[in-house]
N, C-alpha and C positions, 0 to 999 in steps of 0.2 A: 855524205849526206844523212845518213841517219844523225849525229850529232846535230844537225840542222834540225831537224822534224821536232828533233827530241826540245828544242831547244823554243821553239814556235811554239809547241805544242803548253809548254811553261808560263809562256809569256800569254801566251792567246784564250787557254782555259777558261782563267778566273773571268775571261770577258764575254767568251761563246758562249758557257755555263755558269751563269753565276749561283753562288748558294742562296739556297732558299732559307737556310739556318748551319748553324758548325756547333753541333753537338761532339761529345763523346762521352762514352760510358766506360769509364774506369773505374767499376767493381769487379770484387777478386773471383776468381774461378768460380763457379757454383754456385753464382746468386743470381742469377739470370740475363747474362751478360748475350745472352745466344737469342733472349722471346725480346732485350731491345731492343736489338740491333733490325730481327723480325717487325717490332710495331712499326721501326721505320723504312719499312721496304719500298714502300712508294718514294721512298728522295735516294739518292744515293746512301745506301747502307750495307757496312760489308763489317764484318763478325772476324778478328784479328787477320785485319789485313798487313801485309807486308813484316809478314813473321819475320824472317827469315834476316832482314833487315835490322828488328826491334831487337830481338831475342838478344844477342851480342853485346846491345845497350843494355838493358834490363839488367843480365847477370854481372858485367860490368858495376852499374850502379848500387846493388843490393853488398856487390862484395865493396865497395866504397873508392874504386879505380878508374873511377869516368870522370870524361872529361868535359866540363859542365856546358863548358863555351861553344869549344866542337860537340858537344848534343845536343843542345839549341838547335846550332845552323843545318846537321843531320838531320832537324826533326822539323823545322821546317819548312829545310829542300824537299822532304817526302809530303809531306801537309801539302806543298802547293803543285808537288806533280798526282799525287794521287783527287787531290780537287772533291774529296768526300762531304758528303752536308753530316753523315751519321759513322760513326765507327766505334765499336763495341769490341771491349780488351781489357783485364787483366792486364799487360802490359803498359795500359795509356794510365793504370793508378802506381805502377812503378815507375815510370820515367815522367810523376805528374811535377816534381817538379822544374826539368828543365822544356819541358812539353807548356804546361800553363806559362812560361815566359816565352818564348819562342813564337807563342801564337796567342796573343793577348786579346782577341775579342770570339776563342773559342771558349763555349758554358760546356760545363763538365756535371756528369750525372752519374752517383756514387748510390750503383744496390749494395746492400746491406739484407743477413741475414743472418736469424740468431746464432751466435757459434755451436752450438748443438747438433743443430739439424742440419750446417753448413757442413759441420767437420763428420755426420754420417755418410751425406751425398758425394765428397768425397771420395770418404774411401768407397763405398760403394763404386762410382766411374772407375774408380783405379783397377776393383778387379772384376767387372766386364768390358773395362778397354786397360790392360796390360801397358803401362806406359812404357817405351824402350829407355834405360839406362842410361844407356850412349848418347842419345841424340841433347839436341842444345835443350828441348825442353826436359827431360829428366836434368839435365843441371841445373835448372833452374829452378827447378823442383824442390831439389837437394842444398842448393844454398839457401831459399826462402823460406824452408822448413828448420834453414838449421840442425842439419842433421847431426846429429855427435853433441851439442850443447845442452840436450837433455839429458840424465840418468836414467832408464826406465825403470820405478816402483814395479812390485809385482801388481797390483793395481793396473799398472799398462799390457797386462798379458793376453788379453784379445784379439790387439793389436799387433804388436810384436812377437809373438805366435805366429802370427799370418805373413809378418815380413816387413810393419808398417814400424812408422816411429812410434816415438810414444806421444800421452795423447797434448804434452807441452809444446811439443813442436807445431801442433796444428792450429789453437790458441792462438800462441805469440805471432803465429803466420796472420788468422784471422784478427788481432789488433795490429797492429805492426803496421799492412795495407793499409787501416783506415786511419786509421792515425795521418801516414803519412800525406794522403787527399786532402783530409781535414784540416790540415798543418799549411800547405803551397796553394790550396786556391781558396782567393776570399768568395765571405757567403751570399753575395748578388750576382758570382758566375759559379755556384755549388746549390743540387737539386738531388737530395736523399732521398730514393724512393726501398721501400723495403718490400721484397723478390714478392712475397702476396699480396704483393698492393699493384702489382704490376698495372694490370688488369685495370680497376679501381680508379685507379689516378690518370688514365687517358687524357681525359681531360686537363688537367692539372698540368698535364708533362705538354701537350699542345700548348696553353698559353703558358706558358713559360718558355718555350720555344720557339713561342708565337708565329703559330701557324694553324690553321684548321684544324678541332679534334677529330669532324669525319677521313682525315685523311693518314689518321693513321691506324695499324693494321691488330686490333682489337681481339680477332681470331690468331694474333699469332704471340699471343703474349704468356704460352706458359711452351717453349721449344726447348727440345732436346732434353726431354724427364726422363731421366736413371729408366732403362728397362726392366730391370729389376735389382728388386732389393736387398741386401742381407744383411742389416739388422748387426753390424760388430759394434759397434757401439752402444746398442742398448744390452749386449754385456759385460760392459765396464761399472764397476761400482757403485750406482748411485751417487752413493755420498762423493767419493772423488773427481768424478762428473760434474757436480755440483762447486765443488771446494777449485777444482784445475779454473772451470770458466770465469768462477768469480774472480780470481792474483791474473789471469789474463784480460781478461775478459768485463769485468763488472762496469768499470765507469765507465762505458762505452756503447753496452748494453742499457742503461741506466738513460744514456747520453741519448740514444736509439727507439727509449719506450720496448723493447725489443724481451719476450718472453725466451726463457731457454726452454724450447719445444722442440723437438725434429720433425723435419720437414721433410716436405718430398723433393726428391732430384732431380 
């Protein structure tokens, strides 16, 4: 009986509750993914839906162990089962290749933030809410930050003395995540939005999603701000910070017209 109900829901949901839009925000963590889910709250919108299903897929993808054909099938089924109109999660960016192929009508929003401000916000979040390193999220972070790939220099001491990884780990993640999305999604399906421009671009976001601008929640455009700032990145030598950002992120910073200034969490 339970299987029959689940099958009926799977088949009938698209008929009984048609989608008014089909959008995924796939930006990196700490670029406004909470806020993007928030402005779409008048629709069926969620932040990090079914993470228990997608976290193992994301880890396997980053390790190069993903069976993409099977992943496409899994992601299509979960999309049909959840039947959301907006989902927002960095996991969407990690799994962007199979997701974009599994759901050819889905459109994507890539939220981007200057790498220095983003790194500052990431560190603040880790201090304010220490992660469970044994969890799947802890495993994901070690994999996507490429822990152990970069030897720390003396300039990394403000980070490494507090138990964080060297600065290149963070900047390579910023670059690799954004590059992955840009490679996988054709321009007609992708809208790039700077984190600090989410509120003022609501009319453009609505027009792109083909929905009324007044249906989006402008009052929800800055969610999950850091409750406390710690200024760790500000302790890093400015020349090292600038040169490392240029090495790993320079080309994309210019493409996105991002100024290397710290921002809010």
